[in-house]
C-alpha positions in Angstrom: -14.5 13.5 1.9 -13.1 11.7 -1.0 -14.0 13.7 -4.2 -10.3 14.0 -4.7 -9.6 10.8 -5.1 -8.5 9.6 -8.6 -7.4 6.0 -8.4 -9.3 3.4 -6.5 -7.3 0.2 -5.2 -9.6 -2.8 -4.0 -8.5 -6.1 -2.4 -10.8 -8.9 -4.7 -12.4 -11.6 -2.4 -14.6 -10.2 0.2 -14.1 -6.7 -0.9 -14.9 -6.4 -4.6 -16.8 -9.8 -5.0 -17.3 -12.7 -3.1 -14.7 -15.1 -2.7 -14.1 -16.9 -5.9 -17.6 -15.4 -7.3 -18.2 -13.2 -10.0 -19.4 -9.3 -9.3 -23.3 -9.3 -9.6 -24.7 -7.3 -12.5 -25.8 -4.5 -10.0 -22.5 -4.1 -8.8 -20.4 -4.5 -12.3 -22.5 -1.8 -13.6 -21.9 0.8 -10.8 -18.3 0.0 -11.2 -17.9 0.4 -14.9 -19.7 3.9 -14.7 -17.2 5.4 -12.1 -14.5 7.6 -14.1 -12.0 7.0 -11.6 -9.2 4.2 -11.9 -10.0 0.7 -11.0 -7.1 -1.1 -9.5 -7.5 -4.6 -8.3 -4.7 -6.0 -5.9 -5.5 -9.5 -5.1 -3.8 -12.8 -4.0 -5.3 -14.3 -6.7 -3.8 -14.6 -10.2 -5.0 -12.5 -12.9 -7.0 -14.8 -14.8 -8.8 -15.5 -11.8 -9.4 -11.9 -11.2 -10.8 -11.4 -14.7 -13.3 -14.2 -14.0 -14.6 -12.1 -11.0 -14.7 -8.9 -12.3 -16.1 -9.9 -15.8 -14.3 -7.7 -18.2 -14.4 -4.8 -16.0 -11.7 -2.5 -17.3 -9.3 -2.1 -14.5 -5.2 -2.6 -13.7 -4.8 -6.3 -12.1 -2.3 -6.6 -9.6 -2.6 -10.3 -9.3 -0.1 -12.5 -6.7 -0.4 -9.9 -4.4 0.8 -7.5 -7.1 3.7 -9.9 -8.2 1.9 -10.2 -11.5 0.4 -7.1 -13.1 -1.2 -6.4 -16.1 -2.8 -2.4 -16.9 -6.6 -2.3 -18.3 -4.8 -2.9 -22.2 -4.0 -6.3 -21.1 -0.3 -5.1 -21.4 2.0 -6.9 -18.9 3.5 -4.2 -16.2 5.7 -7.0 -14.4 5.6 -10.5 -13.0 7.9 -11.7 -10.1 8.6 -15.2 -10.1 9.3 -17.9 -7.3 12.0 -20.2 -7.9 12.5 -24.4 -6.7 14.2 -23.3 -3.5 11.4 -20.9 -2.6 9.2 -23.2 -3.7 10.2 -26.5 -1.6 10.8 -24.0 1.7 6.8 -23.0 1.4 5.9 -26.2 0.8 7.4 -27.3 3.9 5.7 -25.2 5.9 2.7 -25.5 4.3 2.9 -29.6 5.1 3.7 -29.0 8.9 0.2 -27.1 8.8 -1.4 -30.0 7.1 -0.7 -32.2 10.1 -1.8 -30.1 12.5 -4.9 -29.2 11.3 -7.6 -31.1 10.9 -10.9 -30.6 8.6 -12.7 -32.4 6.3 -11.1 -32.2 3.2 -13.3 -33.1 -0.1 -10.7 -32.8 -2.5 -6.9 -32.9 -1.8 -5.9 -31.2 -5.1 -7.7 -27.9 -4.4 -5.7 -27.0 -1.2 -2.5 -25.9 -3.1 -1.8 -23.4 -5.6 1.8 -22.5 -7.3 0.7 -19.6 -9.3 4.1 -18.5 -10.2 5.1 -15.5 -8.2 2.9 -16.9 -5.6 1.3 -20.1 -3.5 -1.8 -19.9 -2.3 -2.6 -22.7 0.4 -6.3 -22.8 1.5 -7.4 -25.0 4.8 -10.0 -26.8 3.3 -9.7 -26.1 -0.5 -9.9 -22.9 -2.6 -13.2 -23.8 -5.0 -14.8 -25.4 -1.6 -18.7 -24.6 -1.2 -18.5 -20.7 -0.2 -20.8 -21.4 2.7 -18.5 -23.6 3.8 -15.7 -21.5 3.5 -17.0 -18.1 5.4 -17.8 -20.7 8.5 -14.3 -22.1 8.2 -12.1 -19.3 9.4 -14.5 -16.1 9.7 -12.1 -14.0 12.0 -9.2 -15.2 10.9 -8.1 -16.7 14.3 -7.6 -20.4 13.2 -5.1 -19.1 10.8 -3.7 -16.9 13.1 -3.1 -19.1 15.7 -1.9 -21.6 13.4 1.3 -19.1 12.5 1.9 -18.5 16.0 2.4 -22.3 16.7 4.0 -22.7 13.5 6.0 -19.8 12.6 7.4 -19.5 9.1 10.8 -18.8 8.9 12.5 -17.6 5.5 15.5 -15.1 4.6 13.3 -14.8 1.4 9.6 -15.8 1.5 6.8 -14.0 4.1 3.5 -15.2 4.5 0.3 -13.4 4.8 -3.5 -14.1 6.0 -5.5 -13.7 2.5 -8.7 -14.1 1.2 -11.5 -16.3 3.2 -9.3 -19.7 4.2 -6.0 -19.4 2.5 -2.4 -18.2 3.4 -0.3 -16.4 0.9 3.3 -17.3 0.2 5.7 -14.9 -1.7 8.7 -13.2 -2.1 9.9 -11.1 1.1 9.0 -7.7 1.1 7.1 -7.9 -2.6 3.8 -7.4 -0.5 0.9 -5.6 -1.7 1.7 -2.3 0.0 5.4 -2.5 -2.3 3.1 -3.2 -5.5 0.9 -0.7 -4.7 3.7 1.9 -4.2 5.6 0.4 -7.5 2.6 1.3 -9.5 1.9 4.6 -8.4 5.6 5.4 -9.4 5.5 3.8 -12.5 2.2 5.7 -13.3 3.4 9.2 -12.1 0.0 9.3 -9.6 0.2 11.6 -6.6 -0.6 9.2 -3.6 -2.7 11.7 -2.1 -5.4 11.0 -5.3 -5.5 7.5 -4.4 -7.1 5.4 -1.3 -7.4 1.2 -1.4 -10.1 -0.7 -0.1 -9.6 -4.3 1.6 -10.9 -6.5 4.0 -7.5 -7.9 5.5 -6.2 -5.0 6.9 -5.8 -6.4 10.4 -2.4 -7.1 11.7 -1.1 -10.4 9.3 -3.8 -9.7 6.9 -2.5 -9.3 3.4 -3.6 -5.7 3.3 -2.1 -4.8 6.0 1.1 -3.7 4.3 -0.8 -1.0 2.5 -1.3 0.6 5.5 1.0 4.0 5.1 1.8 3.6 1.4 -2.0 5.4 0.6 -5.1 5.9 2.4 -6.9 2.9 3.4 -10.3 2.1 4.3 -11.7 -1.0 6.2 -14.5 -2.7 4.8 -16.5 -5.9 5.7 -17.6 -7.6 2.9 -18.2 -6.7 -1.0 -21.7 -5.4 -0.2 -20.3 -2.9 2.0 -17.7 -1.7 -0.3 -20.5 -0.8 -2.8 -22.5 0.9 0.0 -19.3 3.1 0.5 -18.0 3.9 -3.0 -21.8 5.1 -3.6 -21.9 7.5 -0.9 -18.6 8.6 -1.2 -18.7 8.4 -5.4 -22.5 9.6 -6.3 
């Protein structure tokens, strides 16, 4: 059903690899064997994407696509936050931190200012993977926090991303916007593109790709691997 697809877009954590974890050897070899364009669209920085995809030739759209690099490591664009953006975001983060009670082993690991985006993890970006997976597996904790503490800004938006995170970035500069931007810059046909992601639910950071190109939800990176083997081999 997807034999005409040429450009494969992926979220990263829990879609192409486990959270903050390098791809397994077998999975890396499979992706490397594909003749398609591979595009990773993640809330993480490009440097973190590179660690997880282990030099897989790919377009890397980091920070929800606001930091874009091509397979030859040429920078395509970067959209940076300013000081006012940062203050607005951190004010909201502090409100959430005052409401959400959990064991925090490293308070310095909760907030990452990545340049074009700020990521806030409920328990820590580099916390133990098993603990991260049990923190908010159905995203209901983060959805509830955003309902109780709504984020109001004319210039910034927030999305649920990764396993434990909130992604803050310039309003409208979400994954859907940046996926469309890359397609236009490359001159690709949208019908030849497809996006796989685990956060296509309302409020998830993959949701904004719906309607831009065809999307396919996945449960985790092993599910993605099985689907690709089914559709493309």
